[in-house]
C-alpha positions as CSV (number, residue, x, y, z in Angstrom):
1,M,-0.2,-18.7,-16.1
2,I,1.9,-16.8,-13.8
3,L,4.8,-17.2,-16.7
4,E,2.6,-15.5,-19.2
5,G,4.3,-12.8,-20.7
6,R,7.7,-13.5,-19.9
7,E,10.2,-14.1,-22.4
8,R,11.7,-17.8,-22.2
9,A,14.9,-18.8,-23.7
10,S,15.2,-22.2,-24.9
11,H,18.7,-22.6,-24.2
12,S,18.4,-21.5,-20.3
13,S,19.2,-24.1,-17.9
14,V,17.4,-22.5,-15.0
15,S,13.7,-23.2,-14.4
16,I,11.5,-21.4,-12.0
17,T,8.2,-22.9,-10.9
18,E,4.9,-20.6,-10.9
19,E,4.8,-21.7,-7.2
20,T,8.0,-20.2,-6.8
21,I,7.4,-17.1,-8.5
22,E,4.2,-16.7,-6.5
23,E,5.8,-17.2,-3.3
24,I,8.5,-14.3,-4.4
25,L,5.4,-12.1,-5.3
26,L,3.8,-12.5,-1.9
27,R,6.6,-11.0,-0.3
28,L,6.6,-7.6,-2.3
29,A,5.5,-4.1,-0.8
30,V,1.9,-3.3,-1.6
31,K,3.2,-0.3,-3.8
32,S,5.5,-2.8,-6.0
33,V,2.4,-5.2,-6.2
34,V,0.2,-2.1,-7.7
35,R,3.0,-1.2,-10.0
36,F,3.9,-5.0,-11.2
37,R,0.1,-5.4,-12.5
38,C,1.0,-4.2,-15.7
39,V,3.6,-6.9,-16.4
40,S,1.1,-9.1,-17.6
41,K,-2.7,-9.9,-17.4
42,S,-1.9,-13.2,-15.5
43,W,-0.1,-11.2,-12.7
44,K,-2.8,-8.6,-12.7
45,S,-5.6,-11.5,-12.2
46,L,-3.3,-12.9,-9.6
47,F,-2.8,-9.8,-7.6
48,H,-6.7,-9.3,-7.5
49,N,-7.1,-12.7,-6.7
50,S,-8.7,-13.0,-3.1
51,S,-6.5,-16.2,-2.3
52,F,-3.3,-14.0,-2.8
53,I,-4.7,-11.0,-1.2
54,F,-5.2,-13.3,1.9
55,K,-1.9,-14.7,1.9
56,H,-0.1,-11.5,1.3
57,T,-2.0,-9.9,4.0
58,T,-1.0,-12.5,6.5
59,I,2.5,-12.3,5.9
60,A,2.3,-8.5,6.1
61,I,0.6,-8.6,9.5
62,N,3.3,-11.3,10.8
63,R,6.1,-9.0,9.4
64,S,4.7,-5.9,11.1
65,R,5.0,-7.6,14.4
66,K,8.4,-8.0,13.8
67,N,9.2,-4.8,12.4
68,H,7.7,-2.4,15.3
69,T,6.3,-0.2,12.5
70,L,4.9,2.9,14.2
71,L,1.9,5.0,13.1
72,T,1.0,8.1,14.2
73,T,-1.8,10.6,13.9
74,N,-1.3,14.2,14.2
75,G,-3.3,17.2,13.3
76,K,-3.8,20.7,14.9
77,H,-7.2,20.8,13.8
78,R,-9.8,17.8,13.5
79,S,-10.5,19.2,9.9
80,D,-6.5,18.6,9.1
81,I,-5.4,15.0,10.1
82,E,-2.2,13.1,9.0
83,Y,-0.7,9.7,9.6
84,R,2.8,9.0,9.9
85,K,4.4,5.7,9.2
86,Y,7.9,5.3,11.4
87,S,10.5,2.4,11.1
88,E,12.9,1.5,14.0
89,K,16.4,2.4,13.5
90,D,19.2,2.7,16.2
91,D,16.8,2.8,19.4
92,S,14.7,5.4,17.6
93,F,12.2,6.3,14.8
94,V,12.4,7.3,11.4
95,C,9.4,8.4,9.4
96,Q,9.0,6.9,5.9
97,E,5.8,8.1,4.9
98,I,3.0,10.4,5.3
99,F,-0.6,9.8,4.5
100,S,-3.2,12.6,4.3
101,T,-6.7,11.5,4.9
102,P,-9.2,11.2,2.0
103,P,-9.9,15.0,0.7
104,I,-13.3,13.7,-0.6
105,I,-14.3,13.3,3.2
106,K,-15.9,16.4,4.7
107,W,-14.5,16.3,8.0
108,D,-16.6,18.0,10.9
109,G,-14.7,16.4,13.7
110,N,-13.2,12.8,13.8
111,D,-15.2,10.6,16.5
112,Q,-13.2,7.5,16.6
113,Q,-10.1,6.2,14.8
114,Q,-8.9,2.3,14.8
115,C,-6.4,0.4,12.7
116,C,-6.1,-3.3,11.9
117,G,-4.6,-5.2,9.3
118,G,-3.8,-2.0,7.1
119,L,-7.1,-0.6,7.0
120,I,-8.3,2.5,9.3
121,Y,-11.7,2.8,10.6
122,L,-12.9,6.4,10.8
123,S,-16.1,7.4,12.1
124,F,-17.8,11.0,12.5
125,P,-20.4,12.3,14.5
126,R,-23.2,12.7,12.0
127,G,-22.7,8.9,11.5
128,D,-20.5,8.6,8.5
129,C,-18.3,5.4,8.7
130,V,-15.1,5.0,6.5
131,L,-12.7,2.0,6.0
132,W,-9.5,3.5,4.4
133,N,-6.1,1.8,3.0
134,P,-3.9,4.9,3.4
135,V,-1.0,2.9,1.0
136,L,-3.6,2.1,-1.9
137,R,-5.4,5.4,-1.2
138,K,-8.7,3.7,-1.5
139,Q,-11.4,3.9,0.7
140,F,-15.0,2.3,1.4
141,R,-17.9,3.9,2.9
142,V,-19.8,1.6,5.6
143,P,-23.7,1.9,6.2
144,D,-24.6,3.2,9.4
145,P,-25.2,0.7,11.7
146,V,-28.3,2.2,13.2
147,P,-30.4,5.2,12.0
148,Y,-29.4,7.5,14.7
149,V,-25.8,7.2,16.1
150,S,-25.5,7.1,19.9
151,S,-22.8,9.6,21.5
152,R,-22.0,6.7,23.9
153,R,-20.9,4.1,21.4
154,T,-18.1,1.6,21.1
155,V,-16.5,0.2,17.8
156,G,-13.8,-2.6,17.4
157,L,-12.2,-3.4,14.4
158,W,-10.6,-6.7,13.8
159,Y,-9.5,-9.2,10.9
160,D,-10.7,-12.5,10.5
161,E,-7.9,-14.8,9.3
162,N,-10.0,-17.9,8.9
163,K,-12.7,-16.0,6.7
164,N,-10.3,-13.7,5.1
165,D,-12.6,-10.9,6.2
166,Y,-12.5,-7.6,7.9
167,K,-15.2,-7.1,10.9
168,M,-16.4,-4.7,13.4
169,I,-18.6,-4.8,16.1
170,Y,-20.8,-1.5,17.0
171,L,-22.0,-1.0,20.5
172,D,-24.7,1.3,21.4
173,H,-24.7,1.5,25.1
174,E,-27.8,4.0,25.2
175,A,-30.1,1.4,23.3
176,K,-28.4,-1.7,24.4
177,T,-27.9,-2.7,20.8
178,T,-24.9,-4.7,19.4
179,K,-24.1,-5.3,15.8
180,V,-21.4,-6.9,13.7
181,Y,-20.3,-5.7,10.2
182,E,-19.0,-7.9,7.5
183,L,-16.8,-6.1,4.7
184,S,-17.4,-9.0,2.4
185,K,-21.1,-8.8,2.6
186,N,-21.0,-4.8,3.3
187,E,-23.9,-5.1,5.8
188,W,-24.5,-5.1,9.6
189,R,-26.4,-7.7,11.3
190,G,-27.9,-8.0,14.7
191,I,-26.5,-10.0,17.8
192,A,-28.3,-11.2,21.1
193,T,-25.4,-10.0,23.5
194,T,-24.2,-7.3,25.2
195,P,-21.1,-6.6,27.4
196,P,-21.1,-7.2,31.3
197,G,-20.8,-3.8,32.8
198,N,-19.6,-0.4,31.0
199,I,-16.7,-0.3,28.9
200,F,-14.2,2.2,29.6
201,S,-11.4,2.1,27.3
202,A,-12.1,3.5,23.7
203,R,-9.7,1.2,21.9
204,P,-9.9,-2.5,22.1
205,V,-6.8,-4.8,22.0
206,F,-7.2,-7.8,19.6
207,V,-5.3,-10.7,20.8
208,H,-6.0,-14.5,20.6
209,G,-8.9,-14.1,18.5
210,S,-11.1,-11.7,20.8
211,L,-11.3,-8.0,21.5
212,H,-10.5,-6.6,24.9
213,W,-11.6,-3.7,26.7
214,I,-11.2,-2.2,30.5
215,G,-14.8,-2.7,31.9
216,V,-16.3,-1.2,35.0
217,K,-19.4,-1.8,37.0
218,R,-20.6,1.3,38.4
219,L,-22.4,0.2,41.3
220,T,-19.6,-1.4,42.6
221,Y,-16.6,0.2,40.8
222,Y,-15.4,-3.3,40.1
223,W,-12.7,-3.1,37.2
224,F,-12.3,-5.8,35.0
225,V,-11.5,-6.8,31.2
226,V,-14.6,-6.9,28.7
227,V,-13.7,-9.8,26.2
228,F,-15.5,-10.2,22.9
229,D,-15.0,-13.9,21.4
230,T,-14.8,-12.9,17.5
231,S,-15.7,-16.8,16.7
232,S,-18.6,-17.6,19.3
233,E,-19.5,-13.6,18.9
234,V,-20.3,-13.7,22.9
235,F,-18.9,-11.3,25.5
236,K,-17.1,-12.9,28.4
237,E,-15.5,-11.1,31.7
238,M,-12.0,-11.7,32.7
239,E,-10.3,-10.8,36.3
240,L,-7.5,-8.2,36.2
241,P,-4.3,-9.0,38.2
242,F,-5.7,-7.5,41.3
243,S,-9.0,-5.9,42.7
244,C,-9.2,-2.4,41.3
245,V,-11.4,-0.3,43.3
246,L,-12.4,3.4,43.0
247,I,-12.3,5.5,46.3
248,G,-13.5,8.9,46.4
249,K,-11.5,11.0,43.6
250,T,-8.6,8.6,43.4
251,F,-8.8,7.2,39.9
252,P,-6.6,4.5,38.9
253,L,-4.7,4.7,35.6
254,I,-5.2,1.7,33.8
255,M,-5.0,0.2,30.2
256,L,-4.5,-3.0,28.2
257,A,-2.0,-3.8,25.5
258,Q,-0.4,-6.2,23.5
259,L,3.0,-7.0,24.4
260,G,4.1,-10.2,22.1
261,D,1.3,-12.4,21.9
262,S,0.2,-11.9,25.1
263,L,-2.2,-9.6,26.8
264,S,-1.2,-7.1,29.1
265,F,-2.3,-4.7,31.8
266,I,-0.8,-1.7,32.8
267,Y,-1.5,0.0,36.0
268,G,0.4,3.0,37.7
269,T,0.6,6.7,38.8
270,A,0.8,9.7,37.2
271,N,3.2,12.0,38.9
272,P,5.3,10.5,38.5
273,A,4.6,7.8,35.8
274,V,5.5,4.5,37.4
275,W,3.9,1.8,35.9
276,D,3.6,-2.1,36.6
277,I,3.5,-4.1,33.5
278,W,1.7,-7.2,34.0
279,R,1.2,-10.2,31.3
280,M,-1.1,-13.1,31.0
281,R,1.2,-16.1,30.6
282,E,-1.4,-18.4,29.9
283,Y,-4.6,-16.6,27.9
284,G,-7.7,-17.1,29.8
285,V,-6.5,-17.9,33.2
286,S,-6.4,-15.2,35.3
287,A,-4.1,-16.9,38.1
288,S,-1.5,-16.7,35.2
289,W,-1.0,-12.9,35.5
290,I,2.4,-12.0,36.6
291,K,4.5,-8.6,36.8
292,H,6.8,-8.5,33.9
293,F,8.1,-5.1,34.0
294,T,8.0,-2.0,36.3
295,I,9.1,1.3,34.2
296,N,9.6,4.7,35.5
297,M,8.9,7.5,33.1
298,G,9.1,10.5,35.6
299,Y,7.0,13.1,34.6
300,R,6.7,12.7,31.1
301,V,2.9,11.7,30.8
302,L,0.0,12.4,32.8
303,S,-2.0,9.5,32.2
304,P,-1.4,6.0,30.4
305,S,-5.0,5.6,29.6
306,R,-4.7,8.3,27.1
307,S,-3.7,7.2,23.1
308,G,-0.5,9.4,23.2
309,I,1.7,6.7,24.2
310,A,2.8,3.1,22.8
311,L,4.3,0.4,24.0
312,T,5.9,-2.9,22.4
313,L,8.0,-5.7,23.3
314,R,11.2,-5.7,21.4
315,K,12.7,-8.6,23.2
316,V,11.6,-11.2,25.8
317,N,13.2,-8.7,28.5
318,E,13.2,-5.2,26.7
319,I,10.4,-2.6,26.1
320,I,10.1,0.3,23.7
321,A,7.8,3.0,24.9
322,V,7.0,5.9,22.7
323,V,6.2,8.9,24.6
324,G,5.6,12.7,23.1
325,K,8.5,12.7,20.9
326,E,10.6,10.3,22.8
327,V,11.6,6.8,22.4
328,L,12.3,5.2,25.9
329,V,13.8,1.9,26.0
330,F,13.5,-0.2,29.5
331,N,14.7,-3.9,30.4
332,V,13.3,-6.1,33.1
333,H,16.2,-5.3,35.5
334,N,15.8,-1.4,35.1
335,E,12.9,0.7,36.2
336,T,14.5,3.8,34.5
337,P,15.2,4.0,30.5
338,V,18.4,2.4,29.6
339,S,18.4,4.4,26.5
340,C,16.3,7.8,25.4
341,H,16.2,9.1,22.2
342,S,14.0,11.7,20.3
343,F,12.2,11.2,16.7
344,D,10.6,13.7,14.5
345,S,7.4,13.4,15.6
346,P,5.3,16.5,15.2
347,L,4.4,18.4,18.7
348,N,0.7,17.7,17.8
349,S,0.5,14.2,17.4
350,V,-2.4,12.9,19.3
351,D,-2.3,9.0,18.8
352,Y,0.6,6.4,18.5
353,R,0.1,2.6,17.8
354,F,2.4,-0.1,16.8
355,D,2.6,-2.8,14.4
356,F,1.2,-1.2,11.6
357,A,1.1,-3.3,8.5
358,E,0.7,-2.4,4.8
359,T,-1.7,-4.8,3.0
360,L,-3.6,-5.1,-0.2
361,A,-7.0,-4.8,1.7
362,L,-9.8,-3.5,-0.8
363,L,-7.6,-3.7,-3.7
364,D,-9.8,-6.1,-5.1
365,Y,-12.7,-3.8,-4.5
366,P,-14.4,-1.7,-7.5
367,L,-13.7,1.6,-5.4
368,V,-13.1,5.2,-6.7
369,N,-9.5,6.3,-5.9
370,I,-9.4,8.7,-3.1
371,D,-7.2,11.1,-5.4
372,E,-9.6,12.2,-7.7
373,S,-6.9,13.6,-10.0
374,T,-5.7,10.0,-10.5
375,D,-7.5,7.5,-12.8
376,E,-8.7,4.4,-10.8
377,S,-7.7,2.2,-13.3
378,S,-3.8,3.0,-12.1
379,A,-4.6,2.2,-8.5
């Protein structure tokens, strides 16, 4: 019982149901949940229950989309990487916490990084893969998808709310191999599907239950959206707002993003950085692409296809762009920023992403604490 261990006064006229208490606990921060496990055995059992973790994770993910939590990856050297979590304040961002990468991981050059539902996926050239919850300071080594990890590979991470499970897709572009990983089973399984064309963008955009990458067909230089439907586990193809053709050495600066609940496409020039931001009003319908914003960032960045920029929709007609050490706010009526603020991002920041969620992922896994000086029982 949730109320076990709680002193009850017979003369009290206030009665709180167990359901009400659970609803309150579901909205606690992750670190509070970890701390409050010592209140009683029933609370500890509740917090490790998969149903509670699922509900807490869903609430945390939805909350992160509204709070615009920013996560940055910083490091002068690949063997010295840290993550910083920022929260929005007065059109800028304030650092709330710094997460150092797991010390027991022997870094020999990080190859891919992805973040979803509070977990960060790290992979290395030698083939090691790790799922890491920086808030809980817990990691989980993922088995190698293939005996020899190809240098031409693509990985996508997502959270399956229907099955309360974290999953990944692995694409080996040399061997034409596709595999799917499920954390609950801790195993990879092959699927008989391959993407149409070559995947251009490294980091996918997860929206409407599908992963999305920019794709290109090399023979015709036709650019399109590669879609992986995570329910049916098949690849699909989706048209961009207009035909993109590579002419000579002219390279279109393109990227996908999630703005609100919509899939967005960004196309623009580098010098100056003037970008058109398109939004798909009706998901899956190519004719529903509309140009939502045009933003002019001057000469701040060279390419929107790089990871050193993050965009998020704050209001229906307002967008936030984080570039380098600046936070720029645009609205639908102005191509130039209506406000510009600096924030304390290190100069060596190499990656930005919005909507980082602090979740209880991996809490119910019997894992070794990353900080070897801390007893596992306290994590």
